[in-house]
MIKE-190132 format. One record per residue (C-alpha): residue in one letter; x, y, z. Coordinates in steps of 0.2 Angstrom, whole numbers, plus 5000, padded with zeros to 4 digits. Each point is the difference from the previous one (the first is absolute). Layout:
// MIKE-190132
AXYZ ...
***
This chain:
// MIKE-190132
X500050005000 X500650174996 X500150105016 X500750174993 X498250084996 X499549945018 X501550085008 X499850164990 X498150015005 X500549985018 X501350134999 X498750124993 X498849965014 X501550045013 X500450164990 X498250065000 X499849955018 X501550115004 X499250154991 X498349985008 X500849975017 X501150164999 X498550104994 X498949945014 X501450045013 X500050184993 X498150015002 X500049935018 X501350135005 X499050144992 X498549925009 X500850025017 X500550184996 X498250034995 X499449935016 X501250115010 X499550164990 X498149965003 X500449975019 X501050165001 X498750114992 X498349925004 X500449905016 X498749885006 X498350085001 X498249974994 X500550084984 X501449884996 X498849865005 X498850064987 X501350014987 X500749825003 X498249935000 X499650094984 X501649944992 X499849825005 X498449994989 X500850034983 X501649925006 X499049845004 X499250004983 X501850024992 X500549845008 X498449914994 X499950074983 X501850054996 X501649895003 X499049895012 X499049924985 X500250104984 X501949984997 X500149825004 X498549964990 X500550104984 X501849954999 X499849814996 X498750044987 X500950144992 X501649905000 X499149854991 X499550124987 X501850074998 X500649824998 X498749924990 X499250144990 X500750164991 X500550155010 X498650104991 X498749885008 X500850015017 X499950194999 X498249994995 X499749905016 X500950135010 X499050144992 X498349915003 X500549975018 X500550195003 X498450064992 X498949885010 X500950035016 X499950194998 X498149994998 X499849895015 X501250115011 X499150164994 X498349925006 X500849945017 X500850175003 X498350094997 X499149885011 X501350015014 X499950195000 X498150005001 X499949865013 X501450075011 X498950045015 X499449825000 X501849924997 X500850115014 X498549955012 X500449824997 X501950015002 X500050125014 X498349995009 X500750095015 X500250164989 X498150024999 X499850065017 X501350144996 X499350104986 X501550114996 X501149854999 X498849904990 X499750144988 X501950024998 X500349824996 X498650004987 X500750154992 X501849934999 X499349834994 X499150094986 X501650094995 X501149855000 X498849874993 X500650034982 X501749945005 X499349834997 X499750044982 X501850054997 X500949875011 X499049854993 X500550064982 X501850005007 X499849825005 X499449964982 X501550094993 X501149915012 X499449834993 X500350064982 X501850065004 X500449855011 X499549884986 X501250094989 X501349975014 X500150195004 X499950025019 X500850175004 X498650124997 X498649905008 X501149965016 X500650195002 X498250074998 X499549985018 X501450125005 X499050144991 X498549985011 X501150025016 X500950154992 X498450084995 X499349985017 X501650075008 X500050154988 X498150045003 X500349995019 X501550124999 X499250134988 X498149995000 X499549975018 X499750195003 X499050014984 X498449915007 X498850045014 X500449825006 X501949984998 X499849814999 X499250034983 X501750024992 X500449825003 X498449954990 X500650114986 X501749925001 X499249824998 X499050054985 X501650084992 X501049855004 X498749894991 X500250114984 X501950015001 X500149815001 X498949974985 X501050144990 X501649915004 X499549844991 X499550094984 X501650044992 X500749825004 X498449924993 X500250104983 X501849934999 X499249834999 X498850054987 X498550015012 X498850144994 X498449995009 X498550014987 X498249995005 X499549824998 X498549945010 X499749824996 X499449905015 X499949844989 X501850004997 X500749835005 X501550075009 X498850115010 X499049855005 X501649915006 X500550155010 X498350015008 X499949825004 X501750015009 X499650175008 X498449965009 X500849875012 X501550115002 X498950155006 X499149885012 X501749935006 X500650185003 X498450035009 X500349865011 X501750075004 X499250175004 X498849915012 X501549925008 X500750175004 X498450065007 X499749855011 X501750025008 X499650195003 X498349955008 X500749875011 X501450105006 X498850145005 X499349885013 X501749985008 X500950135012 X500250184993 X501550014988 X499849834992 X499550074984 X501450114999 X501349875005 X499449894985 X499950154988 X501850055003 X500749825000 X499149974984 X500750164992 X501849935004 X499549834991 X499550104985 X501850044997 X500749834996 X498349954992 X500050144988 X501850004996 X500249814997 X498349914999 X499150134989 X501650024989 X500349824997 X498149964998 X499850154987 X501549954990 X499649815000 X498250024993 X500450054983 X501449874999 X498849865006 X498750064988 X501249994986 X500549825004 X498249955001 X499550084984 X501449924991 X499649835008 X501749985008 X499449935017 X501849935004 X500650184999 X498550065011 X500449885013 X501950055000 X499450195001 X498949965015 X501449915008 X501250144997 X498850145005 X499749915017 X501849975003 X500450194997 X498550055011 X500649895014 X501850054998 X499450185004 X498549975012 X500749865012 X501450115006 X498950155001 X498849905011 X501449945011 X500650195002 X498350065004 X499749875013 X501850035008 X499950194999 X498150025002 X500250125015 X501550104994 X499250034983 X498350065008 X500950105014 X501250104987 X498650044988 X498550045012 X500650025018 X499950195003 X498750125008 X498449915005 X500649834992 X500949945016 X501149855003 X498549895005 X499150044984 X501649964990 X500149835010 X498249954995 X500250064982 X501649904999 X499149845006 X498750024987 X501450024987 X500849845006 X498449914997 X499750074983 X501849964995 X499749825003 X498950004984 X501150114990 X500649864989 X498249944997 X499450184996 X501450024987 X499949824992 X498150034998 X500450134986 X500949874990 X498649875002 X498750124995 X501050064985 X500149814995 X498249975001 X499550164990 X501349964987 X499049844998 X498550114999 X499349925015 X499350135012 X498849885009 X501249915011 X500850165007 X498350055005 X499549845008 X501750005010 X499650185005 X498349955007 X500849865010 X501350115006 X498750135006 X499249865010 X501749945007 X500450185005 X498450035009 X500049845010 X501950025005 X499750185004 X498549965012 X501049855008 X501650105002 X499550185003 X499649995019 X501549905006 X501250094989 X499050174998 X500550094984 X501449884997 X498749864997 X499350104985 X501750024993 X500449825002 X498349954992 X500550104985 X501649904998 X499149845003 X498750044987 X501350054987 X501049845002 X498349904998 X499750104984 X501749964993 X499849815004 X498449994991 X500650094984 X501649905000 X499149835001 X498750054987 X501350074988 X501049845001 X498449904995 X499750124985 X501850004993 X500949865008 X501650015011 X500850184998 X501250005015 X501649924994 X501649955009 X500850174998 X498550085009 X500349895016 X501950024999 X499850194999 X498750005015 X501249905011 X501450134996 X498850155003 X499549925017 X501849975005 X500650174995 X498550085010 X500549905016 X501750074998 X499350174999 X498949975015 X501649945010 X500950164995 X498650115006 X499949905016 X501950035003 X499750184999 X498549995012 X501149905012 X501550125001 X499050164998 X498249975006 X498650104993 X499450155011 X498250074996 X500350145012 X501650064992 X500150164990 X499550004981 X501750014994 X500649855010 X498549904994 X500250054982 X501949955000 X499549835008 X498749974987 X501150054985 X501549915005 X499049845004 X499250004983 X501750034991 X500849865010 X498549884998 X499850044981 X501949984998 X500049835009 X498549944989 X500850054983 X501749945005 X499349835005 X498949994984 X501550044989 X501149875009 X498649874998 X500050044981 X498250065000 X499450024983 X498950155004 X501550105008 X501049974985 X498650054988 X499850165010 X501950034999 X500149974981 X498550124998 X500950145010 X501649974990 X499050024983 X499350165006 X501750075006 X500749954983 X498650104991 X500350155011 
***
């Protein structure tokens, strides 16, 4: 068997994952800066509560209709058209999808604006008793609702560009939202009677800018959206059949989040906040590694399926899982070993005292137990969608919801908020196991000897990293009450030593992933 095309395709996935991961890192950094600016100018008041509730609604729709379902449903079908039909036929499908989606989104936006009082009342019933806050939330929601129009079209553009194996513009576009909100807060807050309105304007501007950023890149690939409205187009039907279960699956995920919030509200005060901040830290490795590799893998998997190269699909899945675990297992170990120092350095100041840092760190530890599963899940979901099977991810999501609720109810009282975090990790592991077993039945064995050898080396290197961190803790114990500078130096030095130990061990064990990353960096440096 000729392995060169297979290796080339895996190299493309690794390169694309690097691009998406780097862009996501930039976006996450700007997101933290955005939160700091908002906190500095608007504090924590009934007005900021109104804004976050109003923003949550179109943002939730973005997850349901955008990258949560549209992108992963569109890419396999569009890739199939690129592989098996002419480029003109593929572009005709894209034009139909863009036109139909624009019409649907326009209707959704108008309906959302008209029904804002009802929607806000359902999401935040406590606001109804506070007329001024309720009125502000409704006004901000109406102002921001068209954001879903722009951001869902961005998701479609993302699917088109990813299918053409271009990842830079889609991956960097979220940065523009954060920049727009920061700029609006700095320059427009004194323009309005309610200064918080500036943030809503920033959100809307961010949506427009993200869509505008895709346009010149799309034109380079010959994409010129013409008005085509053909609901009977076979490609549109394929996308629709994939997208409906995807929307329902994303809806189950949203319900999962709300269930956790509701249950945490029944626990002692501060529990919701502990879980919120711990989850924010989890978003960093998930965004940088999991989303990056999942996004890069989907077009590659879809290409293999469209060409009928199932052996290369299996190899691609194995490689993506190895790359994911190479990055997420040491991240999991580091988060568990340094859960308190991380939370303490980032959040322990002002009203957020040492006790709050301790409780939040405990939640992070419990969330981190499932980091590998949360991450690997992205590869499995991409695998199923490349096979144009969106039903099993939905079934697994429903089962996961039930596991999460049951485990949360069992664990929340003896372990408090940590029980809810631990339940999330357990349910993610259950989700992965279900999809892993079903995928094996669909395509046959896909984990080769190289996978198990690689995982053994990853675990060994991670153990060495944990030992290195443990040595620092033994000779220089962590002190939560120390000054910020001391705590920061401890955290940074520990991360450097731990990461160094991991990569040196991986290199010594001749891990294929570390050598692939080194070769990638060398190629970049030669080009520079």
